[in-house]
C-alpha positions in Angstrom: -33.1 6.2 -9.1 -35.6 3.2 -8.4 -35.3 0.0 -10.6 -37.8 -2.5 -10.0 -38.3 -6.0 -11.6 -41.4 -7.6 -11.6 -40.9 -11.2 -11.8 -44.6 -11.8 -13.0 -46.9 -9.7 -15.1 -48.8 -7.0 -13.0 -49.7 -3.3 -13.2 -47.1 -0.6 -12.3 -47.3 3.1 -12.1 -43.7 3.6 -12.9 -42.6 6.5 -15.2 -41.1 4.1 -17.7 -42.0 0.4 -17.9 -40.1 -2.3 -19.9 -41.9 -5.5 -20.8 -39.9 -8.4 -21.6 -41.3 -11.7 -23.4 -37.9 -13.2 -24.8 -39.8 -16.3 -26.3 -41.0 -14.9 -28.5 -43.1 -11.8 -28.6 -40.6 -9.1 -27.7 -38.0 -10.6 -29.8 -40.1 -10.9 -33.0 -41.6 -7.3 -32.1 -37.9 -5.9 -32.4 -37.4 -7.8 -35.3 -40.5 -6.8 -37.2 -39.9 -3.1 -36.6 -36.2 -3.5 -37.7 -37.4 -4.9 -40.9 -39.7 -1.9 -41.9 -43.1 -2.8 -40.1 -44.7 0.6 -39.5 -46.3 0.0 -36.2 -47.5 -3.0 -33.6 -50.9 -2.9 -32.2 -51.2 -5.3 -29.3 -54.3 -7.1 -28.2 -54.8 -9.2 -25.1 -57.3 -11.8 -26.8 -57.6 -13.6 -30.4 -61.2 -12.1 -30.6 -60.2 -8.6 -29.9 -57.2 -8.9 -32.4 -59.6 -10.3 -35.1 -61.9 -7.3 -34.6 -59.3 -4.8 -34.7 -57.8 -6.3 -37.9 -61.2 -6.0 -39.5 -61.0 -2.2 -39.0 -57.7 -2.2 -40.6 -57.9 -4.1 -43.8 -54.3 -3.3 -44.9 -52.9 -4.6 -41.6 -51.3 -8.1 -40.9 -52.8 -10.2 -38.2 -50.1 -11.9 -35.9 -49.8 -14.0 -33.0 -50.2 -17.1 -31.6 -52.1 -19.4 -28.8 -49.9 -21.9 -27.1 -47.3 -21.3 -29.7 -49.3 -21.9 -32.7 -50.7 -19.7 -35.3 -54.7 -19.1 -34.6 -56.8 -19.9 -37.9 -57.0 -17.0 -40.4 -53.8 -15.2 -38.9 -51.2 -13.9 -41.8 -48.3 -14.7 -39.2 -47.4 -16.6 -36.1 -45.0 -15.3 -33.5 -41.7 -16.6 -35.0 -39.0 -13.9 -35.1 -38.0 -15.8 -38.4 -41.6 -15.0 -40.1 -41.1 -11.2 -39.7 -38.9 -10.4 -43.2 -38.6 -7.4 -44.8 -40.6 -8.6 -47.7 -43.4 -9.7 -45.3 -43.8 -6.6 -43.0 -42.2 -3.7 -44.6 -44.6 -0.5 -44.6 -47.4 -2.6 -42.8 -49.2 -2.4 -39.4 -49.4 -5.5 -37.4 -52.4 -6.5 -35.0 -50.9 -8.8 -32.5 -51.9 -11.1 -30.1 -50.1 -13.7 -27.9 -50.4 -16.0 -24.8 -48.3 -14.0 -22.5 -46.5 -10.8 -24.0 -49.7 -8.9 -25.0 -51.2 -9.6 -21.8 -48.5 -8.4 -19.8 -48.5 -5.2 -22.0 -52.4 -4.8 -21.2 -51.7 -5.3 -17.3 -48.6 -2.7 -17.6 -50.9 -0.4 -19.1 -53.9 -0.7 -16.6 -52.4 1.7 -14.0 -55.0 2.8 -11.7 -54.7 6.4 -10.6 -54.8 7.2 -6.7 -58.2 8.1 -5.6 -58.9 11.7 -4.6 -59.8 12.6 -0.9 -63.6 12.2 -0.5 -65.4 14.9 1.3 -68.1 12.3 2.1 -66.6 9.1 3.3 -70.0 7.7 3.3 -70.6 8.1 -0.4 -69.3 5.4 -2.5 -66.6 6.5 -4.9 -67.2 5.9 -8.5 -64.5 3.6 -10.3 -61.2 5.5 -10.5 -59.7 6.8 -13.6 -57.0 4.7 -15.3 -53.8 6.1 -16.3 -50.8 4.8 -18.5 -47.3 4.9 -17.7 -45.1 7.8 -19.1 -43.5 5.3 -21.4 -43.3 1.9 -22.3 -40.8 -0.2 -24.1 -40.2 -3.9 -25.4 -37.0 -5.5 -24.7 -35.4 -8.8 -25.4 -31.9 -10.1 -25.8 -31.8 -9.1 -29.5 -32.1 -5.4 -28.8 -30.8 -5.3 -25.4 -28.0 -2.9 -25.8 -30.4 -0.3 -27.9 -32.8 -0.5 -24.7 -29.9 0.2 -22.4 -28.7 3.3 -24.3 -32.3 4.7 -24.5 -32.7 4.1 -20.6 -29.2 5.6 -19.9 -30.3 8.5 -22.1 -33.7 9.3 -20.8 -33.7 7.8 -17.3 -33.6 11.1 -15.3 -33.0 11.6 -11.7 -35.7 10.4 -9.6 -37.7 8.4 -12.3 -38.9 5.0 -11.6 -38.2 2.3 -14.0 -40.3 -1.1 -13.7 -39.3 -4.0 -15.8 -42.2 -6.7 -16.2 -41.4 -10.2 -17.0 -44.1 -11.3 -19.1 -43.9 -15.0 -17.6 -45.6 -18.0 -18.6 -49.6 -18.3 -18.2 -49.4 -15.9 -15.3 -46.4 -17.5 -13.6 -42.8 -17.1 -13.6 -40.6 -17.8 -16.8 -36.9 -18.1 -16.1 -35.8 -16.8 -19.6 -37.8 -13.4 -19.0 -36.1 -13.0 -15.5 -32.6 -14.0 -16.9 -33.1 -11.3 -19.5 -34.3 -8.6 -17.1 -31.3 -9.5 -15.0 -28.9 -8.7 -18.2 -30.7 -5.4 -18.4 -30.3 -4.9 -14.4 -26.6 -5.6 -14.6 -25.8 -3.3 -17.8 -27.9 -0.5 -15.8 -26.0 -1.2 -12.5 -22.6 -1.0 -14.5 -23.6 2.3 -15.9 -25.1 4.1 -12.8 -23.6 2.2 -9.9 -25.0 2.9 -6.4 -27.3 5.5 -7.8 -29.6 2.7 -8.5 -32.0 1.5 -5.7 -33.1 -2.2 -6.7 -36.0 -4.0 -5.4 -35.6 -7.8 -4.6 -36.9 -8.6 -7.9 -33.9 -6.8 -9.8 -31.6 -8.4 -7.3 -32.9 -11.9 -8.0 -32.8 -11.6 -11.8 -29.3 -10.3 -11.9 -28.5 -13.5 -10.1 -30.0 -15.5 -12.5 -28.3 -13.8 -15.4 -25.1 -14.1 -13.5 -25.8 -17.9 -13.2 -26.2 -18.3 -16.9 -24.0 -15.8 -18.2 -23.5 -16.0 -21.9 -24.8 -19.7 -22.3 -28.3 -18.6 -23.5 -28.5 -22.2 -25.0 -28.6 -23.7 -21.7 -30.8 -21.3 -20.4 -33.4 -21.9 -23.0 -33.1 -25.7 -22.4 -33.6 -25.2 -18.8 -36.6 -22.9 -19.3 -40.0 -24.7 -19.6 -41.1 -22.7 -22.4 -37.8 -23.3 -24.2 -38.5 -26.9 -23.9 -42.0 -26.4 -24.9 -41.0 -24.6 -28.2 -38.4 -27.2 -29.0 -40.7 -30.0 -28.6 -43.1 -28.4 -30.9 -40.8 -27.7 -33.6 -39.4 -24.4 -32.7 -35.7 -24.8 -32.2 -34.7 -22.5 -34.9 -36.7 -19.8 -32.9 -34.7 -20.6 -29.9 -31.6 -19.8 -31.9 -33.0 -16.5 -33.3 -34.0 -15.3 -29.7 -30.4 -16.0 -28.6 -29.0 -13.5 -30.8 -27.6 -10.8 -28.5 -27.8 -7.1 -30.0 -28.9 -8.6 -33.4 -31.0 -5.5 -34.1 -30.8 -1.7 -32.7 -34.5 -0.9 -32.6 -36.6 -0.2 -29.4 -40.3 -0.8 -29.7 -41.8 2.3 -28.0 -45.4 3.1 -27.2 -46.9 5.7 -29.0 -50.8 6.7 -29.4 -51.9 3.1 -28.7 -49.3 1.0 -30.8 -45.6 0.4 -30.7 -43.3 2.1 -33.2 -39.4 2.1 -33.7 -38.1 4.3 -30.7 
């Protein structure tokens, strides 16, 4: 059973894809659904999110750019903002600097081109396909994600864990969380798993930090950025391992509680 970790965001044709953006989108998304939000609708850009929200007048508009809530948005990207009073029964249109862009890439899988009867004739653009399944993971819902994967990770299926990273690059906290997921799955499946180098590297990062997520977030570039911009309480919220038992799961163009 192949298990891949992609340390930066990129497309994947895996049967099941898990996107991680610990600080803070996938943490806040799990919290929002656990507190009664009906669905989460991600968009890559602020303009796309605003346009989508205009077609859903009852939806909340949430997200950030460089940690700050854009003008006119109802909510930012802090898991502490998504209280039951704020989100219960509501759809949330959401855009972030890293996490929702990683989702867009993960969904942009290009199907293989069919054989051509006339090689000299240019191919049209190939059709796009989506992964069979897409989940959001973070420390706050890690055990729930592991349980779902153990239940539905069938023989021969490929699982790809996509780290959202930071502005297209590597993010220490996402890779560490991916490593925690890898180690949990390896404990369950043992040598039945075949792992790529990204999976092995992320497991080493998690092993190095252990349970000390405070140190992980202090060392992480984005953790320091959030702390310096007044979001220290968010770092504590993002370190609450297994605080919720909800897995955001892709269904018909939105995430719902899986």
